[in-house]
N, C-alpha and C positions, 0 to 999 in steps of 0.2 A: 230276565231278558229271554224272549222266545227265539232262541237260536238252536236249530236242530237239524238232524239229517234224516232223510227218507231213502230207504233202499228199495230196489226191485221195481222201479216204475220208469217206463220209457215214454217219452213224448214222440209219437210216431207221425203226427200230421197236424197241419194248421190250415184253415180256410178263412177267408174274410169277404165281407160283402158291405158295400156302401150304396146309398141311394144314387141314382143316375143324375138327378138334378144337382147342379153345381152353382155356388155363388162365389164371386170374387170380391176380395176386400178392396180392390181397385174401384169397384162400383158402389161402395158404401157411402151414401150421400151425407151422413152425419160427420164425416171427416173431410178436412181439406186435403189437397194433393200432398202437401208436406207432411200432414199427419198420417196419411195412408202410407207414405214411404217410410216414415219412422216406425209405424206399427209393424209393417211387414219385415223391416230390417231387424227389429228387436225381438219380436215374437217368432219370426220365421214362418208365420201363417199367411199364405196368400189366397188359397182357395179352400172351400169347405163343401162337403156334400150334405144336403138337407133333405130329410124325409118329407114327403108330401102328406097331406092330411089323411089320417087313417092307417099309415104305415108305422108299424111298431118295431121295437127292438127284436122281438121274437120272429117277425117276418124276415128280417135280415138274417137272423140266426138259422132259420129254417132253410133258406136258400144256401147258406154256407154249409150247413150240415149235409144236405142232399149231395152237394158237389164233392165234399170230402169223403163221405161214405162210398160214393161211386168210384172215386180215384183210388181209395184204399182197398176197394173190393170187400168192404165189411158188410156182413149181413146184419141188419138192424136187430134181428132176434138174438144176436150174441151180445148186445150191449146191456150191461147190468147196472149202470150208474149214469145219471145225468145231473149236472149242477149248472144253474143259471145265475150268473153274476151281473147285476145291473141295478141302477137306481131309476130305471124307467120300465117297470113291469107292465104287463098287460092290464092287470087289475090290482086293486088294493088287496083282494083275495079272490080266488085261490092263487097258489104259487104258479108262476109262469112255467117253471120246469115241469110240473105235472101235466100241464096242457101240452107242452112240447113232447112229452112221453107218448101221448096219444097221437099227436099230429105227425110225428116221425115214424109211427108204427112200431115203437119199441114194445117189448113184452110187458105184461102187467107185473112181472117179477122185478122190474127196474126200480131201483132206488132213485128218488128225485127230490131235490129241494133247492131253494133260492138262497143267495147271499146278497145282502143289501150293502154294496160297497162301490165306490167309484174309482178314483185314480189309482189306488193301490189294489183294486179288486182282483185284477188278473193274478197277481202273485199270491194274494190271500186264497183265492179260489184254487189255484194250482196246489197250494200246500194242503188244503182240506181234501181235495179229490185224490191227491197222491197218497195222503195218509190212509184214506179208506182203501185204496187199491192195495197198498203195501200190507196192511193188517188183515184184510179179508181175502186177499188173493183174487179179487175181482179181475177178470181177464181183460175186459174192454170197457172204456168209459169215455164220456164226452163232457168237456168243459165249455159252456157257452158264456161268452163275455162281450158286453157292448152296451151302448146307450143311444137313445134318440134324445139328445140333450136339447135340441132345438125347441121342443115343446115348452120348455120352461124359460126361454130366453126372450127378453123384450127387445125388439128391433130398435127401439129408441134409447137403448142403453149401450153406449159405445165402450163401456168397460167390460162387457161380456159378449155382445152380439158378434164381433169379428173373430172371436176365439174358438167357438165350439162348432164341431161338425158331428154328424151322425155316422155310426158304423157298428158292425157286430162281427164277432169271430167265433169259430169253433175249433177247439183243440182236442185231438184224439190221443188218448193215453192207454197204455196196456201194461199188464204185469209181466215182468221179465227178470229172470235170474242172472242175466248176463249184461247188465247195463250199469253205468256209473251212477253213484248216488246223487241225489239233489240235496243242497244245503240251503236253509232258509233263515232269514232274520226278519221278524215281524214286529212292528212297534206302533204305538198310538199315543195321542195326547188330546183328550177330549176338551181340555181347557181352551183349545183353539177352534171349537166347532162352529163359531160364528163367522169364521173367515170365508167359508163357502157354504151357503145355506139357502134353502127355499123356506122362508119363515112360516108360511101358512099351508095347511093341507094335511097335517098329522093330528094326533090327539092333543098335543101340547097347544096348538093354535088351530082349531078346526076351521074349515072354510066358512066364510060368512060374506055378507055383501061388501064389506070393506076390503076383503082379500083381493078383489079385482080392480080396485080403484088405483089408477096410475098417479104417481106423485113424482115431481121433479126433485131429485136428490141434490143435483148440481147441474150446471150447464152440460148438456149432452148425455145426462144420465137420468132417464125416466124409467120407473118400473113400479110394479105392484108387489104386494106381499106374496103373491103366487109365483113371482118370477125369481130366478136365481140371482143371488147377491154374491159378489166376489170382491174380496179385499186383496187386490193383487200384490201389494208390497208385503203384506203379512205372509202370503204364501211363498213369495220369493225369498224372504228372509228365513222362513222356516226350512225351506228346501236346502238352502245353502248351509244352514246350521246342522241339519240332521242327516242328510242322505249320505254324504261321504263317510262319516263315522260308522253309519249302519253297514256300509259295504266293507269298509276296512275291518270291522269286527267279524264279519262273515268270512272274509278271506283268511283272517287269523284262525278262526274256529275250524275251518276246513283244512288248514295247513297247506294253503295253496299259494301260488305266485300269481299276482294279478296280471303280469305280463304274458302268462301262458294262455290267457283267454282271447278268443278270436273276435268276439263282438260284445259290446256294452250297449244294451238297448234300454233306453229310459222312457218313462211316460212322456208323451209328446205334448207338453203344455206351453213351453216358452224356450226358444232356442238359446237366448243369452243365459238364462238360468241353467239350462242343461250344459252349456259349454263351460260355465263356471264350475259346475260339479265335476265335469270331465277333467278339467285342468287341475282341480284339487286332488283327484285320484291319479293324475299323471298317466292317463290312458290316451293312446294315439287317436288323433282325429279320424283316421281312416277306419278305426274300429267302432265308430259311433254313428250309426245310420239315423237318418231323420226322414219322417214321412209327413210332418206337420205342414209343410209347404203345400201339399196336395189335399190334405184331409182335415187340418186343424186339430184341435184337442178332441179326441173321440172317447174320452173317459177310459173305462176299463178295457176298451178294444184297442187302445193305442199301441201297446207293446206288441201283441201278436199281429196286428195290422201292419206294423212297421217291418216285422220279419217277412211277412208275405210280400209286401210291396217292394221292399228294398233288397232283400237277401235271398229270395226264392232260388235264383239260378246258382247261387253258391252253396246253399245248404242241402240241396236235394241229393247230391251224389258224394258227399264227404262227411266226415266227422267234425263237429264244431263244438267249441266250449263257449257258453254264454254267461254273461252277467246281466240279469234283468232286474230293473228297479222301478217301482211305482210309488208315487207320493202325491198327497194333496188332501182332498176333502176328508174331514174327520175330526181332527187331523190324524192321518194314518199314513204309514210308509212301510215298505217291505221290499226285500231283495231276495234273489235266488241265484245260486250257481248251478248250472246244469249242462249236460253234454247231450248232443243229438247225434244220431248216426243215420245218414240218408233220410233226413226229414222230408216228408211229403208235403208239398204246398200247392194249393190251387193258385190260379191267377186271382187278382182282386176282382170279385164279381160285382156287377152293377144290378141294382134292383130298380125296375121301372115302375 
């Protein structure tokens, strides 16, 4: 089991950016009024931000990064590492992180690479970048995480279209001798990889003429093999089965008291699912913020976006202890225990 501790890494800032264009599930014509009410009450998702044609995840990250660097007063020449976590890169190749190194004006000495993960991606990315900072004593680094999921969603598919929104975040991290350690628990189960999948477009099933042919799966669910497919109940059952034990194991490993944590921030996919996990862990409702009502499921951006959106005013001038947990596509799930001290946050930025 990948349960471990990382020392000497401090999270110093988070920024977030979403497209300005907004869609409401109250306007989704494939659902009746009663179905809309049920969807919003169960998933917690009312509105979503949707990127317009040509806007990429890296565009949203770029806007986030500029704002955060300015607020932190960081010199781009001092950044030594950049990691991009996403399942919607600019290109099949090269890596988007390397393009962002140049676009942000970072020095050619910067280490840069991508991580292809979704729902658990922020925690996985945080573990990788923190490990590198800790072992190499890199002073300053940026973790970029987000997705433009709307490019893969079919509007005729009511099982996916009302759920996903677009967004991206940037997290600034630095080497520090005087900060609390981070504790991680990372897990995976590839036997469930079909639960969330875009079947065509990779080497296993290359794009062909049939990839874009829309087929009716059942009433209200029409998609092609290039569209995202989601088995909602499989993900619901997996999350209820695996997430709470993952966090309990982590609490035990760190020899901590779960009640001592100020906030429990989960991946923002489904409110009823998340509330079930919260109740299993016996964590107070007031400690569990949600941003899904405003932004939907923003994949790897959802956890840091929630911190910026819902907790900015509370975390900027105090010391806070967090449990963060991401779970979904893969199947993959991961949690981290971390402490912030006067965490710098931007406002949620809008990309026009």
